[in-house]
N, C-alpha and C positions, 0 to 999 in steps of 0.2 A: 504493499499500500504506500509506504514512504517513497519507494522508487517511482511509482506512477505520478505522485504529486510533484516530486522533484523534476521529472521529465516535463510535466505539464507547465510548471513554473519557468523552466528553462526555455521551452518553446514560446511561451508568452513574452518573456523578456527579449528573445531574439526577434520576434515579430515587431515589438515596440521599437527596438533599436533600428531595425531595418527600415521601418516606416519613417524614421526621422532623417535618414540619409539623403533622400532626394530634396528635401526642403533646404538643406544646406547648399546644395548645388544650385538651386533656384535663386537663393539669396546672393550667391557669388555671381551668377549670371546677371542679376539685376544690378549689382554694384558695377560690374564691367560695363553694362549698358549705360549707366548713369555717367560714367567717365566720358563717354562719347569719343569723338574723333581726336580731340586734343588733350583731354583730361582736364585737370584743374589749372587755374592761373589766368592771368590777364595777358593779352597780346600787346607787345611793344611795337613790333613792326613785322611786315610781311615782305619778303623778297621773292619776286616772280620772274622766271626766265623761260624762254622757249627752248633754249639749249641749256642743259644742266649746268648751272653755275656761271654761265657766260652772259655778261651785260644784263644783270638783273635790274628790274624796275623795283624801287623801294617804295612801299606804301607805309607811311607812318603818321599821316594826318588822322585826326579823330574820326571824321566822317568816312574815310576809306577803311579804317580799322573796324568801324561799326559794321560795315558791309561784310567784311571777312568774318567778324565774330558771329554775325547772323548766319552766314554760309556754313560755318563749322558747327554751330549749335543746332541748326535745323536739318543737318544731314541725317538721313535715315540709314541705319545699318541694314544691309541686305544679307539674306541667308544664301548659302551655297558657296561653291568654289569659284574663284575669280580667275579668268584668263584674259588679260587685257594686253593690247599692244602698247607701243611707246606712248607716253602721255603727251598731251599738247602743251602742258605747262608744268614746270617744276616749282614748288613753293618751299621756301624756308621760312618757317614761322618762329620768330624770336619772342620768347615770353619775357615778362618784366623781370623775372628772377634770372634771366640770362640763358635759360635752357632753350635749346633749339629742337624744333620738330620739323620733319621733312615729309612733304606730301606731294602726290602726283594728282594732276587735275586734267580731266577730259571734259570739254564743254559739249562735245558731240554736235551733230548736225541739227538741222531744223526738225522739230518734232521729237527729238531725243532728249533724255534727261542728262544732266551733267553728273559726273562721277568723280569721287575722290578716293584716294588710297593712302593710308599712312605707310610709309616705306618700311616701318618696323613690323607691320602686320599686312603683308601683301596678299594674304588669303581672305581679307575682308574688304568689301567695297561699300562705300557710302554714296547714296544718291540724293539729289536736291530737287526741289520743285522747279517747274518751268519758270515761275516768277523770279525765284532766287537766281536761276541760271541767267535770265535776262538782265537782272541787276548787276551780276558779276561781269557778264559780257560787256555791258555798257561801261563799267569801270575799267575794263581792260582794253576798251576801244575796239571790240570785235563785233 
């Protein structure tokens, strides 16, 4: 009789512990999602070039940075494996604490969404709305 009760308690504990495991993974995924494309911090400037690192255009005015802030914060993470060609633009985002983040940007053609990839995570793509794409294209003179 003691053996049956012990086995029943063990099975009950294992079920409870197993049930808690996925919740931790969901919390971790939500935390990663909250970090978004750039993570925490304020943007000090954005350097953009069509050829990686050559003749970058520097954006550091408040209104320009606000457009980039909105671009990065409104980008939606897409599920699936990414297979993209060479980007149209290379971005170096310098944060106020001096940390640098490197992104690739594809504006795409008419009727297509714009896409962003953080070069530290090339398996994840972020897309932006058509309105945001038009705003960025106007800023870039495209």
